[in-house]
C-alpha positions as CSV (number, residue, x, y, z in Angstrom):
1,X,-35.2,71.6,19.1
2,X,-33.5,72.1,22.4
3,X,-34.3,75.4,24.0
4,X,-30.8,76.5,24.9
5,X,-31.1,80.3,24.5
6,X,-31.9,81.2,28.1
7,X,-32.2,84.8,29.2
8,X,-29.5,84.4,31.8
9,X,-27.1,83.0,29.2
10,X,-27.7,85.8,26.9
11,X,-27.1,88.4,29.6
12,X,-23.8,86.6,30.4
13,X,-22.8,86.6,26.8
14,X,-23.7,90.3,26.5
15,X,-21.5,91.2,29.5
16,X,-18.6,89.2,28.2
17,X,-18.7,90.2,24.6
18,X,-19.8,93.8,24.0
19,X,-18.9,93.6,20.3
20,X,-21.6,93.5,17.7
21,X,-21.9,92.2,14.2
22,X,-21.3,95.0,11.6
23,X,-22.4,94.7,8.0
24,X,-19.6,95.1,5.4
25,X,-19.5,95.2,1.6
26,X,-21.6,92.5,-0.1
27,X,-19.8,89.7,-1.9
28,X,-20.0,89.9,-5.7
29,X,-21.5,86.4,-6.0
30,X,-23.9,84.7,-3.6
31,X,-22.9,81.1,-3.0
32,X,-23.2,78.2,-0.5
33,X,-20.4,75.7,0.3
34,X,-17.5,78.1,-0.4
35,X,-14.0,77.1,0.5
36,X,-13.1,80.1,2.6
37,X,-9.8,81.2,4.3
38,X,-7.6,84.2,5.0
39,X,-4.0,84.8,3.9
40,X,-1.7,87.8,4.2
41,X,-4.5,90.0,5.7
42,X,-7.1,89.2,3.1
43,X,-10.1,86.9,2.9
44,X,-10.9,84.4,0.1
45,X,-13.9,82.5,-1.2
46,X,-13.1,79.8,-3.7
47,X,-15.6,77.5,-5.6
48,X,-18.9,76.5,-4.1
49,X,-22.5,76.5,-5.5
50,X,-24.0,79.6,-7.1
51,X,-27.7,80.2,-6.7
52,X,-28.7,78.3,-9.8
53,X,-27.1,75.2,-8.2
54,X,-24.1,74.9,-10.5
55,X,-20.6,74.3,-9.1
56,X,-18.1,77.1,-9.7
57,X,-14.4,77.6,-10.0
58,X,-14.2,81.3,-9.4
59,X,-12.0,83.0,-6.7
60,X,-12.8,86.3,-5.0
61,X,-10.6,88.2,-2.6
62,X,-11.8,90.6,0.2
63,X,-9.6,93.5,1.4
64,X,-10.7,94.6,4.9
65,X,-8.9,98.0,4.6
66,X,-10.7,99.0,1.5
67,X,-13.9,97.0,2.4
68,X,-14.0,95.7,-1.2
69,X,-14.0,92.5,-3.1
70,X,-11.9,91.6,-6.2
71,X,-12.4,88.8,-8.7
72,X,-9.1,86.9,-9.2
73,X,-8.2,84.3,-11.9
74,X,-10.3,81.2,-11.7
75,X,-9.2,78.2,-9.7
76,X,-7.5,75.9,-12.3
77,X,-9.1,72.6,-11.0
78,X,-12.6,71.3,-11.8
79,X,-15.5,73.5,-10.9
80,X,-17.0,72.1,-7.7
81,X,-19.1,72.5,-4.6
82,X,-18.9,70.8,-1.2
83,X,-15.0,71.1,-1.1
84,X,-12.9,72.0,1.9
85,X,-9.7,73.9,2.7
86,X,-7.2,74.8,5.5
87,X,-4.3,77.2,5.9
88,X,-0.8,76.1,7.0
89,X,2.4,78.1,7.1
90,X,1.3,80.9,4.8
91,X,-0.4,78.7,2.1
92,X,-3.9,77.5,1.6
93,X,-4.6,73.8,0.9
94,X,-7.9,72.7,-0.6
95,X,-9.6,70.2,-2.7
96,X,-12.2,67.3,-2.6
97,X,-15.9,68.1,-3.2
98,X,-17.9,67.1,-6.2
99,X,-18.7,68.2,-9.7
100,X,-22.1,67.5,-11.3
101,X,-20.9,64.0,-12.2
102,X,-17.8,63.1,-10.1
103,X,-16.6,62.9,-6.5
104,X,-13.2,64.4,-6.2
105,X,-10.0,63.5,-4.3
106,X,-7.6,66.1,-5.8
107,X,-5.5,68.4,-3.7
108,X,-4.1,71.9,-4.3
109,X,-2.1,74.6,-2.7
110,X,-2.6,78.4,-3.2
111,X,0.1,81.1,-2.6
112,X,-1.7,84.4,-2.3
113,X,1.5,86.4,-2.5
114,X,2.1,85.2,-6.1
115,X,-1.4,84.1,-7.0
116,X,0.0,80.7,-7.8
117,X,-1.9,77.4,-7.7
118,X,0.0,74.1,-7.4
119,X,-1.6,70.7,-7.9
120,X,-0.3,68.3,-5.3
121,X,-0.6,64.5,-4.9
122,X,-4.2,63.4,-4.9
123,X,-5.4,61.6,-1.8
124,X,-5.3,57.8,-1.9
125,X,-8.8,57.8,-0.4
126,X,-12.0,57.6,-2.3
127,X,-13.4,60.9,-3.7
128,X,-15.8,62.6,-1.4
129,X,-17.9,65.7,-0.7
130,X,-18.5,67.4,2.7
131,X,-15.3,66.2,4.4
132,X,-13.4,67.6,7.3
133,X,-9.9,69.1,6.9
134,X,-7.6,70.4,9.7
135,X,-4.0,71.7,9.5
136,X,-1.6,71.0,12.4
137,X,2.2,71.1,12.3
138,X,3.4,70.2,8.8
139,X,0.4,68.0,8.1
140,X,-3.1,68.2,6.9
141,X,-5.8,65.8,8.2
142,X,-8.8,64.9,6.0
143,X,-11.6,62.5,6.8
144,X,-15.4,61.8,6.9
145,X,-17.7,63.0,4.1
146,X,-19.8,61.1,1.7
147,X,-19.9,59.7,-1.8
148,X,-22.0,57.2,-3.9
149,X,-21.1,54.5,-1.3
150,X,-22.7,56.5,1.5
151,X,-21.2,58.2,4.6
152,X,-17.5,57.7,5.5
153,X,-15.5,57.7,8.7
154,X,-12.0,57.1,7.4
155,X,-9.2,59.6,7.9
156,X,-6.0,60.4,5.9
157,X,-2.9,62.4,6.7
158,X,-1.1,64.6,4.1
159,X,2.5,65.2,4.9
160,X,3.5,68.6,3.4
161,X,7.3,68.2,3.0
162,X,7.0,64.8,1.3
163,X,3.8,65.5,-0.7
164,X,2.4,62.0,0.4
165,X,-0.8,60.7,1.9
166,X,-1.1,58.0,4.6
167,X,-4.3,56.5,6.0
168,X,-4.7,56.9,9.8
169,X,-7.2,55.7,12.4
170,X,-10.9,55.9,11.6
171,X,-13.2,58.1,13.7
172,X,-14.6,55.8,16.4
173,X,-18.1,57.3,16.1
174,X,-20.6,56.9,13.3
175,X,-19.7,57.7,9.7
176,X,-21.0,61.1,8.7
177,X,-20.7,64.1,6.4
178,X,-20.9,67.9,6.7
179,X,-19.1,67.8,10.1
180,X,-17.5,70.7,12.0
181,X,-13.8,70.7,12.6
182,X,-10.9,72.9,13.7
183,X,-7.4,73.2,15.2
184,X,-7.7,74.4,18.8
185,X,-4.6,74.8,20.9
186,X,-2.5,73.0,18.3
187,X,-4.8,69.9,18.5
188,X,-7.1,68.3,15.9
189,X,-10.9,68.2,16.7
190,X,-13.9,67.0,14.6
191,X,-17.5,65.9,15.1
192,X,-21.2,66.9,14.7
193,X,-22.5,66.5,11.1
194,X,-25.1,64.0,10.1
195,X,-26.0,60.7,8.5
196,X,-29.4,60.3,7.1
197,X,-31.9,61.9,9.5
198,X,-29.5,61.7,12.5
199,X,-27.8,64.9,13.5
200,X,-24.8,64.4,15.8
201,X,-23.6,66.4,18.8
202,X,-20.6,64.2,19.6
203,X,-17.0,65.6,19.6
204,X,-13.6,63.9,19.1
205,X,-10.0,64.8,19.6
206,X,-7.1,63.2,17.6
207,X,-3.9,62.3,19.4
208,X,-1.6,62.9,16.4
209,X,1.4,61.2,18.0
210,X,-0.5,58.0,19.0
211,X,-2.9,58.0,16.1
212,X,-5.9,57.5,18.3
213,X,-9.2,59.4,18.5
214,X,-10.8,60.1,21.9
215,X,-14.4,61.1,22.5
216,X,-14.5,64.3,24.5
217,X,-17.4,66.3,25.9
218,X,-20.5,66.4,23.7
219,X,-21.5,69.7,22.4
220,X,-23.6,71.6,25.0
221,X,-26.0,73.1,22.5
222,X,-28.3,71.8,19.9
223,X,-26.9,69.1,17.6
224,X,-25.9,70.7,14.3
225,X,-24.7,70.2,10.8
226,X,-23.4,72.2,7.8
227,X,-22.2,75.4,9.3
228,X,-18.7,77.1,9.3
229,X,-15.8,77.1,11.8
230,X,-12.6,78.8,12.5
231,X,-9.7,78.9,15.0
232,X,-8.5,82.0,16.9
233,X,-6.5,82.6,20.1
234,X,-6.1,79.0,21.0
235,X,-9.8,78.3,20.9
236,X,-12.0,76.7,18.2
237,X,-15.3,78.2,17.1
238,X,-18.4,76.9,15.4
239,X,-20.8,79.3,13.7
240,X,-24.3,79.0,12.2
241,X,-25.5,75.9,10.3
242,X,-28.6,73.7,10.6
243,X,-30.0,72.4,13.9
244,X,-31.1,69.0,15.1
245,X,-33.9,68.7,12.6
246,X,-31.6,69.7,9.7
247,X,-33.5,73.0,9.4
248,X,-32.6,76.6,10.3
249,X,-32.2,77.7,13.9
250,X,-33.8,80.9,15.2
251,X,-30.5,82.6,15.6
252,X,-27.1,82.3,13.9
253,X,-25.4,80.7,16.9
254,X,-21.7,81.0,17.6
255,X,-19.9,78.9,20.2
256,X,-16.2,78.7,21.3
257,X,-14.4,75.6,22.5
258,X,-11.6,75.6,25.0
259,X,-9.4,72.5,24.5
260,X,-7.8,72.8,27.9
261,X,-11.0,72.7,29.9
262,X,-12.9,70.7,27.3
263,X,-15.8,73.1,27.5
264,X,-18.1,75.2,25.2
265,X,-19.3,78.8,25.6
266,X,-22.1,80.5,23.7
267,X,-21.3,83.8,22.1
268,X,-23.1,86.5,20.2
269,X,-25.0,85.0,17.2
270,X,-24.8,86.5,13.8
271,X,-27.8,88.6,12.6
272,X,-30.9,86.7,11.4
273,X,-31.6,83.0,11.2
274,X,-28.8,80.4,11.0
275,X,-27.7,79.5,7.5
276,X,-26.9,76.3,5.7
277,X,-23.3,76.0,4.3
278,X,-22.0,79.5,4.8
279,X,-18.3,80.6,4.8
280,X,-16.0,82.5,7.2
281,X,-12.5,83.7,7.6
282,X,-10.5,85.5,10.3
283,X,-8.4,88.6,9.6
284,X,-6.4,90.0,12.6
285,X,-8.9,89.8,15.5
286,X,-12.1,89.9,13.4
287,X,-14.2,87.0,12.0
288,X,-16.0,87.6,8.7
289,X,-19.1,85.6,7.9
290,X,-20.9,85.4,4.5
291,X,-22.9,83.4,2.1
292,X,-24.8,80.1,2.6
293,X,-28.5,79.5,2.2
294,X,-31.3,80.9,4.4
295,X,-33.9,78.0,4.6
296,X,-36.5,80.4,6.1
297,X,-36.5,82.9,3.2
298,X,-35.4,80.6,0.5
299,X,-32.7,83.1,-0.4
300,X,-28.9,82.8,-1.1
301,X,-27.6,85.9,0.7
302,X,-24.4,87.6,-0.4
303,X,-24.0,89.9,2.6
304,X,-20.8,90.0,4.6
305,X,-20.7,90.5,8.4
306,X,-17.8,91.3,10.7
307,X,-17.5,90.5,14.4
308,X,-14.6,91.6,16.7
309,X,-13.2,88.7,18.7
310,X,-11.0,90.9,20.9
311,X,-7.2,90.6,21.0
312,X,-5.4,87.6,22.4
313,X,-2.3,89.7,23.1
314,X,-3.8,93.0,24.2
315,X,-6.5,92.2,26.8
316,X,-7.6,94.2,29.9
317,X,-5.0,93.2,32.4
318,X,-6.8,94.9,35.3
319,X,-8.8,91.8,36.2
320,X,-5.6,90.2,37.6
321,X,-3.6,93.1,38.8
322,X,-1.6,91.1,41.3
323,X,-0.5,88.3,39.0
324,X,3.3,88.4,38.6
325,X,5.5,86.1,36.4
326,X,9.1,85.2,37.1
327,X,11.8,84.7,36.0
328,X,11.7,87.0,33.0
329,X,13.8,86.3,30.8
330,X,13.0,82.6,31.5
331,X,15.0,79.5,30.8
332,X,13.5,76.2,31.7
333,X,10.3,77.3,33.6
334,X,7.9,80.1,34.2
335,X,6.3,80.6,37.6
336,X,3.6,83.0,38.8
337,X,1.8,84.1,41.9
338,X,-1.5,85.9,42.6
339,X,-3.5,84.0,40.0
340,X,-6.9,84.5,41.6
341,X,-8.7,81.5,40.1
342,X,-6.8,80.9,36.9
343,X,-7.8,77.5,35.5
344,X,-5.5,77.2,32.4
345,X,-2.6,78.7,30.6
346,X,-1.7,79.1,26.9
347,X,1.7,80.1,25.5
348,X,1.9,81.9,22.1
349,X,5.0,82.7,20.1
350,X,5.6,86.0,18.4
351,X,3.7,84.8,15.3
352,X,0.6,84.3,17.3
353,X,0.8,80.5,17.2
354,X,-0.1,78.5,20.3
355,X,3.0,76.4,21.3
356,X,1.9,75.2,24.7
357,X,-1.3,74.7,26.7
358,X,-1.6,73.5,30.3
359,X,-4.3,73.2,33.0
360,X,-3.2,74.9,36.1
361,X,-2.2,72.3,38.7
362,X,0.8,74.1,40.1
363,X,1.7,77.7,39.4
364,X,4.5,76.8,37.0
365,X,5.0,75.5,33.5
366,X,8.0,74.1,31.7
367,X,9.5,76.2,28.9
368,X,12.5,74.0,28.1
369,X,11.0,72.9,24.8
370,X,10.1,76.4,23.6
371,X,12.3,78.2,21.2
372,X,14.2,81.4,22.1
373,X,12.4,84.7,21.7
374,X,9.4,86.7,22.8
375,X,6.3,84.8,24.0
376,X,2.9,85.7,25.2
377,X,1.4,83.9,28.3
378,X,-2.4,83.8,28.3
379,X,-4.2,83.2,31.6
380,X,-7.8,81.8,31.5
381,X,-10.6,81.5,34.0
382,X,-12.8,79.0,32.3
383,X,-13.1,80.1,28.6
384,X,-12.3,83.8,29.5
385,X,-9.0,85.3,28.8
386,X,-8.2,87.4,31.8
387,X,-4.5,88.4,31.5
388,X,-1.7,88.3,29.0
389,X,2.0,88.8,29.9
390,X,5.1,89.0,27.8
391,X,8.0,86.7,28.6
392,X,11.4,86.4,26.8
393,X,12.6,82.8,26.5
394,X,16.4,82.5,26.6
395,X,18.1,79.1,26.8
């Protein structure tokens, strides 16, 4: 394995992220390969494999205020493991995976407000386990995975308003399963994973308008497979999983990816060794990590850990005291002065959704395509958020 955990890097991470992992209430059932997500301020684990190896169809809900788990009505589809899910506009979308006898291509939505499951159009693709799924705009992107034919590199687009599937461009890299994936800055990314004994560290970005994949910077750490991932604050995150020999890593590594600078940064690992096929969800500014399989101990842990990511709209603004934004309210553009090394800018709406990203070439960005209302301007130096300012857009 690559020796990437250098003392200097750990000191840097410690200085940038003073937060620590905190243990929370154990999940009621240990499992690996959960479909995990958050909705309406609560976290969910759906399906997956329980310790005896059987696929499940149970659903559990985590309340961070009460620090407690509740069993909900079972998922109405087939019990499964190796499925995948994503959240879009207040609903969870999930499906695929495998039963003990069948590879699945079904697709469902879940409304946590009413507890309602709706079966949607099945994908026109072949059934598969271990695929990637990313939500962006009013669309869901699904691809990769494996089935009885082997590893796959095809991709499909689900259009939410029309409830239809369309095949899009294949990933240009090797076919694979158990990849990592996320939406970072409103853009679709996927990569890593494995095929046979080969573990990948390549990384790709989908141009959703042109329907083309582009290879971007390879991962800077050890190649990996079968972890968990999430998006937050315009960045994408990968957490835990197996390393380049498809075995555990000494630490439960966490990395963030900045889509503007196309760069990775290592963060504080979760406690203990890395885990195969865990789950995670983000509630407010905290990521929760649970489940999976510990290859070192041979155990299926059911512990839950929380890590504070900070606050994308409430940061320490002292690091750029002299940065001033004008005009405010803004119409067609925003300018600023006194940036002191800012390398990129992200714009978020009042719902916390990134609506614009831009590298800093000139100290100005166009806002003519942004909707009216309050926005938050995030200023970055590298991967580090150094200042947030509020701006009212009025056209």
